DRENPA-3360 file (N, C-alpha, C; in nm, 2 decimals, always signed):
BEGIN
1 = XXXXXXXX = +0.63/-1.37/+0.95/+0.63/-1.45/+0.82/+0.61/-1.35/+0.70 ~ +0.68/-1.37/+0.60/+0.67/-1.29/+0.47/+0.60/-1.38/+0.37 ~ +0.49/-1.33/+0.32/+0.41/-1.40/+0.22/+0.41/-1.33/+0.09 ~ +0.46/-1.39/-0.01/+0.48/-1.33/-0.14/+0.39/-1.40/-0.25 ~ +0.34/-1.32/-0.34/+0.28/-1.37/-0.46/+0.38/-1.35/-0.58 ~ +0.39/-1.45/-0.66/+0.50/-1.45/-0.76/+0.46/-1.53/-0.88 ~ +0.53/-1.52/-0.99/+0.52/-1.60/-1.11/+0.64/-1.68/-1.12 ~ +0.63/-1.81/-1.14/+0.74/-1.90/-1.17/+0.68/-2.01/-1.26;
9 = XXXXXXXX = +0.76/-2.05/-1.36/+0.72/-2.15/-1.45/+0.59/-2.11/-1.52 ~ +0.57/-1.98/-1.54/+0.45/-1.94/-1.62/+0.32/-1.94/-1.54 ~ +0.32/-1.96/-1.41/+0.20/-1.96/-1.33/+0.22/-1.88/-1.20 ~ +0.10/-1.82/-1.16/+0.10/-1.75/-1.03/+0.10/-1.85/-0.91 ~ +0.19/-1.81/-0.82/+0.20/-1.90/-0.69/+0.21/-1.80/-0.57 ~ +0.19/-1.86/-0.46/+0.20/-1.78/-0.33/+0.29/-1.86/-0.24 ~ +0.39/-1.79/-0.18/+0.49/-1.87/-0.10/+0.53/-1.79/+0.02 ~ +0.61/-1.86/+0.10/+0.67/-1.81/+0.22/+0.82/-1.77/+0.19;
17 = XXXXXXXX = +0.85/-1.65/+0.22/+0.99/-1.60/+0.19/+1.08/-1.64/+0.31 ~ +1.19/-1.69/+0.28/+1.29/-1.73/+0.39/+1.33/-1.61/+0.47 ~ +1.38/-1.63/+0.59/+1.42/-1.51/+0.67/+1.53/-1.43/+0.61 ~ +1.62/-1.50/+0.53/+1.73/-1.42/+0.47/+1.69/-1.36/+0.34 ~ +1.56/-1.38/+0.29/+1.52/-1.32/+0.17/+1.57/-1.37/+0.04 ~ +1.63/-1.49/+0.05/+1.70/-1.55/-0.07/+1.61/-1.65/-0.14 ~ +1.51/-1.71/-0.07/+1.43/-1.82/-0.12/+1.28/-1.79/-0.09 ~ +1.20/-1.86/-0.17/+1.06/-1.86/-0.15/+1.00/-2.00/-0.17;
25 = XXXXXXXX = +0.93/-2.05/-0.07/+0.87/-2.18/-0.07/+0.72/-2.18/-0.10 ~ +0.67/-2.23/-0.21/+0.53/-2.22/-0.25/+0.44/-2.29/-0.15 ~ +0.32/-2.24/-0.12/+0.22/-2.30/-0.05/+0.15/-2.40/-0.15 ~ +0.09/-2.50/-0.09/+0.01/-2.59/-0.18/-0.13/-2.53/-0.19 ~ -0.14/-2.46/-0.30/-0.27/-2.40/-0.34/-0.31/-2.44/-0.47 ~ -0.44/-2.45/-0.50/-0.49/-2.48/-0.63/-0.46/-2.36/-0.72 ~ -0.45/-2.38/-0.85/-0.42/-2.27/-0.94/-0.53/-2.16/-0.93 ~ -0.65/-2.20/-0.91/-0.76/-2.11/-0.90/-0.74/-2.02/-0.77;
33 = XXXXXXXX = -0.70/-2.08/-0.66/-0.68/-2.01/-0.54/-0.56/-1.92/-0.55 ~ -0.45/-1.96/-0.62/-0.33/-1.88/-0.63/-0.36/-1.76/-0.72 ~ -0.46/-1.76/-0.80/-0.49/-1.64/-0.88/-0.52/-1.52/-0.80 ~ -0.57/-1.55/-0.68/-0.61/-1.45/-0.58/-0.50/-1.40/-0.49 ~ -0.38/-1.45/-0.52/-0.27/-1.41/-0.44/-0.28/-1.46/-0.30 ~ -0.24/-1.37/-0.20/-0.24/-1.41/-0.06/-0.38/-1.41/+0.00 ~ -0.48/-1.37/-0.07/-0.62/-1.36/-0.01/-0.66/-1.49/+0.05 ~ -0.65/-1.60/-0.02/-0.70/-1.73/+0.05/-0.63/-1.76/+0.18;
41 = XXXXXXXX = -0.50/-1.72/+0.20/-0.43/-1.74/+0.32/-0.49/-1.65/+0.43 ~ -0.52/-1.52/+0.39/-0.57/-1.43/+0.49/-0.71/-1.47/+0.53 ~ -0.79/-1.52/+0.44/-0.93/-1.57/+0.47/-0.92/-1.70/+0.56 ~ -0.83/-1.79/+0.53/-0.81/-1.91/+0.61/-0.78/-1.87/+0.76 ~ -0.68/-1.78/+0.77/-0.64/-1.73/+0.91/-0.76/-1.67/+0.98 ~ -0.84/-1.59/+0.91/-0.96/-1.53/+0.97/-1.06/-1.63/+1.02 ~ -1.06/-1.75/+0.95/-1.15/-1.86/+1.00/-1.09/-1.94/+1.11 ~ -0.97/-1.91/+1.15/-0.90/-1.98/+1.25/-0.84/-2.11/+1.20;
49 = XXXXXXXX = -0.82/-2.12/+1.07/-0.76/-2.24/+1.01/-0.61/-2.22/+0.99 ~ -0.54/-2.33/+0.99/-0.39/-2.33/+0.96/-0.37/-2.29/+0.82 ~ -0.25/-2.23/+0.79/-0.22/-2.19/+0.66/-0.19/-2.32/+0.58 ~ -0.20/-2.32/+0.45/-0.18/-2.44/+0.37/-0.04/-2.49/+0.39 ~ -0.02/-2.62/+0.36/+0.12/-2.68/+0.37/+0.21/-2.62/+0.27 ~ +0.34/-2.63/+0.29/+0.44/-2.58/+0.20/+0.49/-2.70/+0.11 ~ +0.52/-2.66/-0.01/+0.58/-2.76/-0.10/+0.72/-2.80/-0.05 ~ +0.77/-2.91/-0.08/+0.90/-2.95/-0.02/+1.02/-2.87/-0.07;
57 = XXXXXXXX = +1.01/-2.82/-0.19/+1.13/-2.75/-0.25/+1.11/-2.60/-0.26 ~ +1.21/-2.53/-0.22/+1.21/-2.38/-0.22/+1.27/-2.34/-0.36 ~ +1.24/-2.22/-0.40/+1.29/-2.16/-0.52/+1.37/-2.04/-0.49 ~ +1.48/-2.01/-0.56/+1.56/-1.89/-0.54/+1.47/-1.77/-0.57 ~ +1.47/-1.68/-0.48/+1.38/-1.56/-0.50/+1.42/-1.49/-0.63 ~ +1.55/-1.49/-0.66/+1.59/-1.42/-0.78/+1.54/-1.48/-0.91 ~ +1.49/-1.60/-0.90/+1.44/-1.67/-1.02/+1.30/-1.65/-1.05 ~ +1.22/-1.58/-0.96/+1.08/-1.56/-0.98/+1.05/-1.41/-1.00;
65 = XXXXXXXX = +0.93/-1.38/-1.05/+0.89/-1.24/-1.06/+0.79/-1.21/-0.95 ~ +0.82/-1.12/-0.86/+0.73/-1.09/-0.76/+0.61/-1.01/-0.82 ~ +0.49/-1.04/-0.77/+0.37/-0.96/-0.80/+0.32/-0.89/-0.68 ~ +0.22/-0.81/-0.69/+0.16/-0.75/-0.57/+0.10/-0.87/-0.49 ~ +0.12/-0.86/-0.36/+0.08/-0.98/-0.27/-0.07/-1.00/-0.28 ~ -0.15/-0.89/-0.30/-0.29/-0.90/-0.33/-0.31/-0.84/-0.47 ~ -0.30/-0.92/-0.58/-0.29/-0.86/-0.71/-0.43/-0.81/-0.76 ~ -0.54/-0.86/-0.71/-0.67/-0.80/-0.74/-0.75/-0.80/-0.62;
73 = XXXXXXXX = -0.75/-0.69/-0.54/-0.83/-0.68/-0.42/-0.98/-0.70/-0.45 ~ -1.05/-0.76/-0.35/-1.19/-0.79/-0.38/-1.27/-0.66/-0.40 ~ -1.22/-0.55/-0.35/-1.29/-0.42/-0.36/-1.19/-0.31/-0.35 ~ -1.24/-0.18/-0.36/-1.15/-0.07/-0.35/-1.06/-0.07/-0.23 ~ -0.94/-0.02/-0.24/-0.85/+0.00/-0.13/-0.90/+0.13/-0.05 ~ -0.89/+0.12/+0.08/-0.92/+0.24/+0.16/-0.78/+0.31/+0.17 ~ -0.79/+0.44/+0.16/-0.67/+0.53/+0.17/-0.69/+0.65/+0.26 ~ -0.59/+0.69/+0.32/-0.60/+0.80/+0.42/-0.51/+0.92/+0.37;
81 = XXXXXXXX = -0.57/+1.04/+0.36/-0.49/+1.16/+0.32/-0.44/+1.24/+0.43 ~ -0.32/+1.30/+0.41/-0.26/+1.40/+0.50/-0.26/+1.35/+0.64 ~ -0.19/+1.23/+0.66/-0.20/+1.17/+0.80/-0.06/+1.18/+0.87 ~ +0.03/+1.26/+0.82/+0.15/+1.29/+0.89/+0.16/+1.44/+0.92 ~ +0.20/+1.48/+1.04/+0.20/+1.62/+1.07/+0.27/+1.71/+0.97 ~ +0.39/+1.67/+0.93/+0.47/+1.75/+0.84/+0.41/+1.75/+0.70 ~ +0.34/+1.65/+0.66/+0.28/+1.64/+0.53/+0.16/+1.74/+0.53 ~ +0.08/+1.73/+0.63/-0.04/+1.82/+0.64/+0.01/+1.97/+0.64;
89 = XXXXXXXX = +0.12/+2.00/+0.70/+0.18/+2.13/+0.70/+0.22/+2.18/+0.56 ~ +0.29/+2.08/+0.49/+0.34/+2.12/+0.36/+0.23/+2.15/+0.26 ~ +0.11/+2.09/+0.28/+0.00/+2.11/+0.19/-0.09/+2.22/+0.24 ~ -0.07/+2.28/+0.36/-0.16/+2.38/+0.42/-0.15/+2.51/+0.34 ~ -0.05/+2.53/+0.26/-0.04/+2.65/+0.18/-0.06/+2.62/+0.03 ~ -0.10/+2.50/+0.00/-0.12/+2.46/-0.14/-0.26/+2.48/-0.18 ~ -0.30/+2.42/-0.29/-0.44/+2.44/-0.34/-0.54/+2.37/-0.24 ~ -0.49/+2.29/-0.14/-0.58/+2.23/-0.04/-0.59/+2.31/+0.08;
97 = XXXXXXXX = -0.55/+2.44/+0.08/-0.55/+2.52/+0.20/-0.69/+2.54/+0.25 ~ -0.79/+2.55/+0.16/-0.93/+2.58/+0.20/-1.00/+2.46/+0.27 ~ -0.94/+2.34/+0.26/-1.01/+2.23/+0.33/-0.91/+2.17/+0.43 ~ -0.82/+2.25/+0.49/-0.72/+2.20/+0.58/-0.76/+2.22/+0.73 ~ -0.87/+2.29/+0.75/-0.91/+2.33/+0.89/-0.94/+2.21/+0.97 ~ -1.00/+2.11/+0.92/-1.05/+1.99/+1.00/-0.96/+1.87/+0.99 ~ -0.83/+1.89/+0.94/-0.75/+1.78/+0.92/-0.71/+1.71/+1.05 ~ -0.71/+1.78/+1.16/-0.68/+1.73/+1.29/-0.80/+1.66/+1.36;
105 = XXXXXXXX = -0.92/+1.68/+1.31/-1.04/+1.63/+1.37/-1.08/+1.49/+1.33 ~ -1.08/+1.47/+1.20/-1.12/+1.34/+1.14/-1.02/+1.31/+1.03 ~ -0.99/+1.18/+1.01/-0.91/+1.14/+0.90/-0.98/+1.16/+0.77 ~ -0.90/+1.20/+0.67/-0.95/+1.21/+0.53/-0.94/+1.07/+0.47 ~ -1.05/+1.02/+0.42/-1.05/+0.88/+0.37/-1.11/+0.88/+0.23 ~ -1.04/+0.82/+0.14/-1.09/+0.80/+0.00/-1.05/+0.66/-0.05 ~ -1.08/+0.63/-0.17/-1.05/+0.49/-0.22/-0.98/+0.49/-0.35 ~ -0.91/+0.38/-0.38/-0.85/+0.35/-0.52/-0.91/+0.22/-0.57;
113 = XXXXXXXX = -0.94/+0.22/-0.69/-1.01/+0.10/-0.75/-0.91/-0.02/-0.76 ~ -0.95/-0.14/-0.75/-0.86/-0.26/-0.75/-0.77/-0.26/-0.87 ~ -0.82/-0.21/-0.98/-0.74/-0.23/-1.11/-0.62/-0.14/-1.11 ~ -0.60/-0.05/-1.01/-0.48/+0.03/-1.00/-0.36/-0.06/-0.96 ~ -0.38/-0.17/-0.90/-0.27/-0.25/-0.84/-0.18/-0.31/-0.94 ~ -0.05/-0.29/-0.92/+0.05/-0.36/-1.00/+0.16/-0.41/-0.91 ~ +0.26/-0.48/-0.96/+0.36/-0.54/-0.87/+0.47/-0.44/-0.83 ~ +0.56/-0.49/-0.74/+0.66/-0.41/-0.68/+0.77/-0.36/-0.77;
121 = XXXXXXXX = +0.78/-0.42/-0.89/+0.88/-0.37/-0.99/+0.82/-0.33/-1.12 ~ +0.69/-0.34/-1.13/+0.62/-0.31/-1.26/+0.63/-0.16/-1.30 ~ +0.61/-0.13/-1.42/+0.62/+0.00/-1.47/+0.48/+0.07/-1.45 ~ +0.49/+0.20/-1.40/+0.37/+0.28/-1.39/+0.35/+0.35/-1.52 ~ +0.23/+0.35/-1.57/+0.20/+0.41/-1.70/+0.15/+0.55/-1.68 ~ +0.23/+0.65/-1.73/+0.19/+0.79/-1.73/+0.07/+0.80/-1.83 ~ -0.03/+0.88/-1.80/-0.15/+0.88/-1.88/-0.14/+0.97/-2.00 ~ -0.04/+1.05/-2.01/-0.03/+1.15/-2.13/-0.07/+1.29/-2.08;
129 = XXXXXXXX = -0.01/+1.38/-2.14/-0.03/+1.52/-2.10/-0.17/+1.57/-2.12 ~ -0.24/+1.52/-2.22/-0.38/+1.56/-2.24/-0.47/+1.52/-2.12 ~ -0.43/+1.42/-2.04/-0.51/+1.37/-1.93/-0.46/+1.43/-1.80 ~ -0.33/+1.43/-1.78/-0.27/+1.48/-1.66/-0.13/+1.52/-1.68 ~ -0.08/+1.63/-1.62/+0.05/+1.68/-1.63/+0.12/+1.69/-1.49 ~ +0.05/+1.63/-1.39/+0.09/+1.65/-1.25/+0.09/+1.52/-1.17 ~ +0.17/+1.42/-1.21/+0.17/+1.29/-1.15/+0.27/+1.29/-1.03 ~ +0.22/+1.25/-0.92/+0.29/+1.26/-0.79/+0.30/+1.12/-0.73;
137 = XXXXXXXX = +0.39/+1.10/-0.64/+0.42/+0.98/-0.57/+0.38/+1.00/-0.42 ~ +0.34/+0.89/-0.35/+0.31/+0.89/-0.21/+0.35/+0.76/-0.15 ~ +0.45/+0.76/-0.07/+0.49/+0.63/+0.00/+0.41/+0.60/+0.12 ~ +0.35/+0.48/+0.13/+0.26/+0.45/+0.23/+0.27/+0.31/+0.29 ~ +0.28/+0.30/+0.42/+0.26/+0.17/+0.49/+0.11/+0.13/+0.47 ~ +0.09/+0.01/+0.45/-0.05/-0.03/+0.42/-0.09/-0.15/+0.51 ~ -0.21/-0.14/+0.57/-0.26/-0.25/+0.66/-0.33/-0.35/+0.57 ~ -0.31/-0.48/+0.61/-0.39/-0.59/+0.55/-0.48/-0.64/+0.66;
145 = XXXXXXXX = -0.61/-0.62/+0.65/-0.70/-0.67/+0.75/-0.71/-0.82/+0.75 ~ -0.71/-0.87/+0.87/-0.72/-1.02/+0.89/-0.86/-1.05/+0.93 ~ -0.89/-1.04/+1.05/-1.03/-1.07/+1.10/-1.11/-0.94/+1.07 ~ -1.22/-0.97/+1.00/-1.31/-0.86/+0.97/-1.39/-0.81/+1.08 ~ -1.48/-0.71/+1.06/-1.57/-0.66/+1.16/-1.62/-0.53/+1.13 ~ -1.72/-0.48/+1.21/-1.78/-0.35/+1.19/-1.78/-0.28/+1.33 ~ -1.76/-0.15/+1.32/-1.75/-0.07/+1.45/-1.64/-0.13/+1.54 ~ -1.53/-0.15/+1.48/-1.41/-0.20/+1.56/-1.36/-0.09/+1.65;
153 = XXXXXXXX = -1.34/-0.12/+1.77/-1.29/-0.02/+1.87/-1.14/+0.00/+1.85 ~ -1.08/+0.11/+1.89/-0.94/+0.13/+1.89/-0.87/+0.03/+1.98 ~ -0.93/-0.01/+2.09/-0.87/-0.11/+2.18/-0.86/-0.24/+2.12 ~ -0.95/-0.28/+2.03/-0.94/-0.41/+1.96/-0.88/-0.41/+1.83 ~ -0.85/-0.29/+1.77/-0.81/-0.28/+1.63/-0.69/-0.36/+1.59 ~ -0.59/-0.37/+1.67/-0.46/-0.43/+1.63/-0.49/-0.59/+1.62 ~ -0.59/-0.64/+1.68/-0.62/-0.78/+1.67/-0.68/-0.81/+1.53 ~ -0.72/-0.71/+1.46/-0.78/-0.73/+1.33/-0.69/-0.72/+1.21;
161 = XXXXXXXX = -0.56/-0.71/+1.24/-0.46/-0.69/+1.14/-0.39/-0.82/+1.11 ~ -0.39/-0.86/+0.98/-0.32/-0.98/+0.94/-0.17/-0.95/+0.92 ~ -0.14/-0.83/+0.86/-0.01/-0.79/+0.83/+0.00/-0.66/+0.76 ~ +0.11/-0.63/+0.70/+0.14/-0.50/+0.63/+0.21/-0.52/+0.50 ~ +0.19/-0.43/+0.41/+0.26/-0.42/+0.28/+0.29/-0.28/+0.25 ~ +0.35/-0.25/+0.14/+0.38/-0.11/+0.09/+0.30/-0.08/-0.03 ~ +0.25/+0.04/-0.04/+0.19/+0.09/-0.17/+0.25/+0.23/-0.20 ~ +0.25/+0.26/-0.33/+0.28/+0.39/-0.37/+0.14/+0.45/-0.42;
169 = XXXXXXXX = +0.09/+0.54/-0.35/-0.04/+0.60/-0.38/-0.02/+0.70/-0.49 ~ +0.00/+0.66/-0.61/+0.03/+0.75/-0.72/-0.09/+0.83/-0.75 ~ -0.07/+0.96/-0.77/-0.18/+1.06/-0.78/-0.17/+1.15/-0.90 ~ -0.27/+1.17/-0.98/-0.28/+1.28/-1.08/-0.33/+1.40/-1.00 ~ -0.25/+1.49/-0.96/-0.29/+1.61/-0.88/-0.39/+1.70/-0.95 ~ -0.37/+1.73/-1.08/-0.46/+1.82/-1.14/-0.60/+1.75/-1.15 ~ -0.61/+1.62/-1.18/-0.74/+1.55/-1.18/-0.80/+1.55/-1.04 ~ -0.72/+1.52/-0.94/-0.76/+1.52/-0.80/-0.83/+1.66/-0.77;
177 = XXXXXXXX = -0.77/+1.77/-0.81/-0.82/+1.90/-0.78/-0.95/+1.93/-0.86 ~ -0.94/+1.89/-0.99/-1.05/+1.92/-1.08/-1.18/+1.86/-1.03 ~ -1.18/+1.74/-0.98/-1.30/+1.67/-0.94/-1.34/+1.68/-0.80 ~ -1.25/+1.75/-0.72/-1.28/+1.78/-0.57/-1.27/+1.65/-0.49 ~ -1.36/+1.55/-0.52/-1.34/+1.42/-0.45/-1.23/+1.35/-0.52 ~ -1.15/+1.27/-0.45/-1.02/+1.23/-0.50/-1.01/+1.10/-0.58 ~ -1.12/+1.02/-0.58/-1.10/+0.89/-0.63/-1.05/+0.88/-0.78 ~ -1.10/+0.97/-0.86/-1.06/+0.97/-1.00/-0.91/+0.99/-1.02;
185 = XXXXXXXX = -0.86/+1.09/-0.95/-0.72/+1.12/-0.96/-0.63/+1.02/-0.90 ~ -0.68/+0.93/-0.82/-0.61/+0.83/-0.75/-0.62/+0.69/-0.82 ~ -0.71/+0.68/-0.92/-0.75/+0.55/-0.97/-0.72/+0.51/-1.11 ~ -0.62/+0.59/-1.17/-0.57/+0.55/-1.30/-0.51/+0.41/-1.30 ~ -0.52/+0.34/-1.41/-0.46/+0.21/-1.43/-0.31/+0.22/-1.39 ~ -0.26/+0.12/-1.31/-0.12/+0.11/-1.26/-0.09/+0.21/-1.15 ~ -0.18/+0.28/-1.10/-0.15/+0.39/-1.00/-0.14/+0.33/-0.86 ~ -0.12/+0.20/-0.84/-0.10/+0.15/-0.70/+0.01/+0.04/-0.70;
193 = XXXXXXXX = +0.13/+0.07/-0.72/+0.24/-0.03/-0.70/+0.23/-0.09/-0.56 ~ +0.24/-0.22/-0.54/+0.23/-0.28/-0.41/+0.33/-0.39/-0.39 ~ +0.38/-0.41/-0.27/+0.47/-0.52/-0.24/+0.57/-0.49/-0.13 ~ +0.68/-0.55/-0.13/+0.71/-0.67/-0.21/+0.64/-0.80/-0.17 ~ +0.58/-0.79/-0.05/+0.51/-0.91/+0.01/+0.43/-0.85/+0.13 ~ +0.36/-0.94/+0.20/+0.30/-0.91/+0.33/+0.39/-0.96/+0.44 ~ +0.42/-0.88/+0.53/+0.48/-0.92/+0.66/+0.37/-0.93/+0.77 ~ +0.36/-1.04/+0.83/+0.25/-1.07/+0.92/+0.27/-0.99/+1.05;
201 = XXXXXXXX = +0.16/-0.96/+1.12/+0.16/-0.87/+1.23/+0.24/-0.92/+1.35 ~ +0.27/-1.05/+1.36/+0.35/-1.10/+1.47/+0.50/-1.06/+1.45 ~ +0.54/-1.01/+1.33/+0.67/-0.98/+1.30/+0.69/-0.83/+1.28 ~ +0.59/-0.75/+1.27/+0.60/-0.61/+1.24/+0.48/-0.54/+1.31 ~ +0.52/-0.43/+1.38/+0.41/-0.34/+1.44/+0.42/-0.21/+1.36 ~ +0.32/-0.19/+1.28/+0.32/-0.07/+1.19/+0.32/+0.06/+1.27 ~ +0.29/+0.06/+1.40/+0.29/+0.18/+1.47/+0.43/+0.23/+1.50 ~ +0.53/+0.14/+1.48/+0.67/+0.18/+1.51/+0.76/+0.13/+1.40;
209 = XXXXXXXX = +0.76/+0.20/+1.29/+0.85/+0.17/+1.18/+0.88/+0.30/+1.11 ~ +0.96/+0.28/+1.00/+1.01/+0.40/+0.93/+0.98/+0.39/+0.78 ~ +0.93/+0.50/+0.72/+0.89/+0.50/+0.58/+0.99/+0.60/+0.51 ~ +1.04/+0.55/+0.40/+1.13/+0.64/+0.32/+1.09/+0.63/+0.17 ~ +1.12/+0.73/+0.09/+1.10/+0.73/-0.05/+1.21/+0.81/-0.12 ~ +1.26/+0.75/-0.23/+1.36/+0.81/-0.31/+1.30/+0.83/-0.46 ~ +1.33/+0.94/-0.52/+1.30/+0.96/-0.66/+1.44/+0.98/-0.73 ~ +1.46/+0.89/-0.82/+1.59/+0.89/-0.90/+1.71/+0.90/-0.80;
217 = XXXXXXXX = +1.70/+0.83/-0.69/+1.81/+0.82/-0.59/+1.81/+0.93/-0.49 ~ +1.73/+1.03/-0.51/+1.72/+1.14/-0.41/+1.62/+1.12/-0.30 ~ +1.66/+1.12/-0.18/+1.56/+1.09/-0.07/+1.47/+1.21/-0.06 ~ +1.34/+1.18/-0.07/+1.23/+1.28/-0.07/+1.15/+1.27/+0.05 ~ +1.11/+1.15/+0.10/+1.02/+1.13/+0.21/+1.10/+1.04/+0.31 ~ +1.08/+1.08/+0.44/+1.16/+1.02/+0.55/+1.09/+1.05/+0.68 ~ +1.01/+0.95/+0.73/+0.94/+0.97/+0.85/+0.91/+0.84/+0.93 ~ +0.89/+0.85/+1.05/+0.85/+0.73/+1.13/+0.70/+0.74/+1.15;
225 = XXXXXXXX = +0.64/+0.62/+1.16/+0.49/+0.61/+1.17/+0.44/+0.66/+1.30 ~ +0.53/+0.68/+1.40/+0.49/+0.75/+1.52/+0.44/+0.89/+1.50 ~ +0.48/+0.95/+1.38/+0.44/+1.08/+1.35/+0.31/+1.10/+1.27 ~ +0.24/+0.99/+1.27/+0.10/+1.00/+1.21/+0.01/+1.08/+1.30 ~ -0.08/+1.16/+1.23/-0.18/+1.23/+1.31/-0.28/+1.14/+1.37 ~ -0.33/+1.04/+1.29/-0.42/+0.94/+1.34/-0.35/+0.81/+1.33 ~ -0.33/+0.74/+1.45/-0.26/+0.62/+1.45/-0.34/+0.50/+1.39 ~ -0.27/+0.39/+1.38/-0.34/+0.27/+1.31/-0.47/+0.23/+1.38;
233 = XXXXXXXX = -0.47/+0.21/+1.51/-0.60/+0.18/+1.57/-0.71/+0.28/+1.54 ~ -0.68/+0.41/+1.53/-0.78/+0.51/+1.50/-0.83/+0.49/+1.36 ~ -0.74/+0.46/+1.27/-0.78/+0.45/+1.13/-0.87/+0.33/+1.11 ~ -0.84/+0.22/+1.17/-0.93/+0.10/+1.16/-1.06/+0.13/+1.22 ~ -1.07/+0.19/+1.34/-1.19/+0.23/+1.40/-1.27/+0.32/+1.31 ~ -1.21/+0.42/+1.25/-1.28/+0.51/+1.16/-1.34/+0.45/+1.04 ~ -1.25/+0.37/+0.97/-1.30/+0.30/+0.84/-1.41/+0.20/+0.87 ~ -1.41/+0.14/+0.99/-1.51/+0.04/+1.02/-1.64/+0.09/+1.08;
241 = XXXXXXXX = -1.65/+0.22/+1.10/-1.77/+0.28/+1.16/-1.89/+0.27/+1.06 ~ -1.97/+0.17/+1.09/-2.09/+0.15/+1.01/-2.06/+0.07/+0.88 ~ -1.93/+0.03/+0.86/-1.89/-0.04/+0.74/-1.82/-0.17/+0.78 ~ -1.86/-0.28/+0.73/-1.80/-0.41/+0.77/-1.67/-0.43/+0.69 ~ -1.56/-0.43/+0.76/-1.43/-0.46/+0.70/-1.42/-0.61/+0.68 ~ -1.36/-0.66/+0.56/-1.35/-0.80/+0.53/-1.20/-0.84/+0.53 ~ -1.18/-0.97/+0.56/-1.04/-1.02/+0.55/-0.98/-0.99/+0.41 ~ -0.86/-0.93/+0.42/-0.80/-0.89/+0.29/-0.82/-0.75/+0.25;
249 = XXXXXXXX = -0.91/-0.68/+0.32/-0.92/-0.54/+0.29/-0.79/-0.47/+0.32 ~ -0.76/-0.36/+0.24/-0.63/-0.29/+0.25/-0.66/-0.14/+0.29 ~ -0.58/-0.09/+0.39/-0.59/+0.05/+0.43/-0.46/+0.11/+0.42 ~ -0.44/+0.20/+0.32/-0.31/+0.27/+0.31/-0.32/+0.39/+0.41 ~ -0.21/+0.40/+0.49/-0.22/+0.48/+0.61/-0.17/+0.63/+0.60 ~ -0.15/+0.67/+0.48/-0.11/+0.81/+0.45/+0.04/+0.82/+0.42 ~ +0.08/+0.93/+0.37/+0.21/+0.96/+0.32/+0.29/+1.06/+0.39 ~ +0.42/+1.05/+0.42/+0.49/+1.15/+0.49/+0.51/+1.28/+0.40;
257 = XXXXXXXX = +0.57/+1.38/+0.46/+0.61/+1.50/+0.39/+0.71/+1.47/+0.28 ~ +0.71/+1.55/+0.18/+0.81/+1.53/+0.07/+0.76/+1.49/-0.06 ~ +0.62/+1.50/-0.07/+0.56/+1.47/-0.20/+0.60/+1.58/-0.30 ~ +0.58/+1.55/-0.43/+0.62/+1.64/-0.54/+0.54/+1.77/-0.53 ~ +0.41/+1.76/-0.49/+0.33/+1.88/-0.48/+0.38/+1.98/-0.37 ~ +0.44/+1.92/-0.27/+0.49/+2.00/-0.16/+0.60/+2.09/-0.19 ~ +0.68/+2.07/-0.30/+0.79/+2.16/-0.33/+0.74/+2.29/-0.39 ~ +0.83/+2.39/-0.39/+0.80/+2.52/-0.45/+0.91/+2.55/-0.54;
265 = XXXXXXXX = +0.90/+2.54/-0.67/+0.78/+2.49/-0.74/+0.76/+2.34/-0.73 ~ +0.64/+2.28/-0.76/+0.62/+2.14/-0.75/+0.72/+2.06/-0.83 ~ +0.75/+1.94/-0.79/+0.84/+1.85/-0.87/+0.76/+1.72/-0.90 ~ +0.69/+1.73/-1.01/+0.61/+1.61/-1.05/+0.69/+1.51/-1.13 ~ +0.64/+1.39/-1.15/+0.71/+1.29/-1.21/+0.71/+1.30/-1.36 ~ +0.81/+1.25/-1.43/+0.82/+1.25/-1.57/+0.86/+1.11/-1.62 ~ +0.85/+1.09/-1.75/+0.89/+0.96/-1.81/+1.03/+0.93/-1.78 ~ +1.06/+0.81/-1.73/+1.20/+0.77/-1.70/+1.23/+0.78/-1.55;
273 = XXXXXXXX = +1.15/+0.85/-1.47/+1.17/+0.86/-1.33/+1.15/+0.73/-1.26 ~ +1.23/+0.70/-1.16/+1.22/+0.58/-1.08/+1.20/+0.61/-0.93 ~ +1.09/+0.55/-0.88/+1.05/+0.58/-0.74/+1.08/+0.45/-0.66 ~ +1.15/+0.47/-0.55/+1.18/+0.35/-0.46/+1.12/+0.39/-0.32 ~ +1.05/+0.30/-0.27/+0.99/+0.31/-0.13/+1.04/+0.20/-0.04 ~ +1.07/+0.23/+0.08/+1.12/+0.13/+0.17/+1.06/+0.15/+0.31 ~ +1.02/+0.04/+0.37/+0.97/+0.05/+0.51/+1.05/-0.05/+0.59 ~ +1.10/+0.00/+0.70/+1.18/-0.09/+0.79/+1.10/-0.21/+0.83;
281 = XXXXXXXX = +1.16/-0.33/+0.83/+1.10/-0.45/+0.87/+1.01/-0.51/+0.76 ~ +1.00/-0.44/+0.65/+0.90/-0.49/+0.55/+0.98/-0.51/+0.41 ~ +1.06/-0.42/+0.37/+1.12/-0.43/+0.24/+1.11/-0.31/+0.16 ~ +1.12/-0.33/+0.03/+1.11/-0.21/-0.06/+1.04/-0.25/-0.19 ~ +0.99/-0.15/-0.26/+0.94/-0.16/-0.40/+1.01/-0.05/-0.48 ~ +1.02/-0.07/-0.61/+1.09/+0.02/-0.70/+1.02/+0.02/-0.83 ~ +0.97/+0.13/-0.88/+0.89/+0.13/-1.00/+0.93/+0.25/-1.09 ~ +0.95/+0.22/-1.22/+0.98/+0.32/-1.32/+0.85/+0.37/-1.38;
289 = XX = +0.85/+0.50/-1.41/+0.73/+0.57/-1.47/+0.76/+0.59/-1.62 ~ +0.67/+0.56/-1.70/+0.69/+0.57/-1.85/+0.56/+0.59/-1.92;
% end
């Protein structure tokens, strides 16, 4: 099932996208519940409840504006750094070379604040040269936690996934380096395009899919999720160690090689650039930077 958050008739709604991707049928949600996007559906499923009934009439998908499926997460997004073998290698000679030794031992985990989230076609706001001159893109498959829990084992981890979505983990590299810990350089307003919807785990296994990213039509990132250093069950186990994951929590699983910082010289984003990210079985997002 594909679950989308969208605006139609001036109000936010949540709906089920048809298999052919041409229509979306709204769920019967109160306006207050719909403001939270797909979160009420994820929480209902975690309680073992059926999803809300669908309205009788479908809408053409082309007639609505897609928003992030979780437009305002309840708390920070969990994110994983350098989790593809080739990406870790491309940064091993960068400014991150001094903290690359342990990349194979433990996942690098940081967070992005909820206010970074924007929709799958929204514009990413460049902060201005006085704040950052090194804006980078990072295509990432993202886990949507269904059933919460603490100290989740790798063996049980896949049972805790509601579904998957896409994020662009936009990063101000100079700010990231300046502050050492990464949250500030990852958390500028609009720095987390998300979408186009959630695909539920019964239809997509994130351990076996393909992530690609284009900048202005040029393919930059291209990798299968089998090439992750730490697989999805390991990431869920790691993030839940001593921390209770909640239904609707998001875990971005890391970005493949081909980020702007990895080029020599680096190829950072400029006003007018367009970044498209596609994940097989999930769909695509495309955002302009300005």
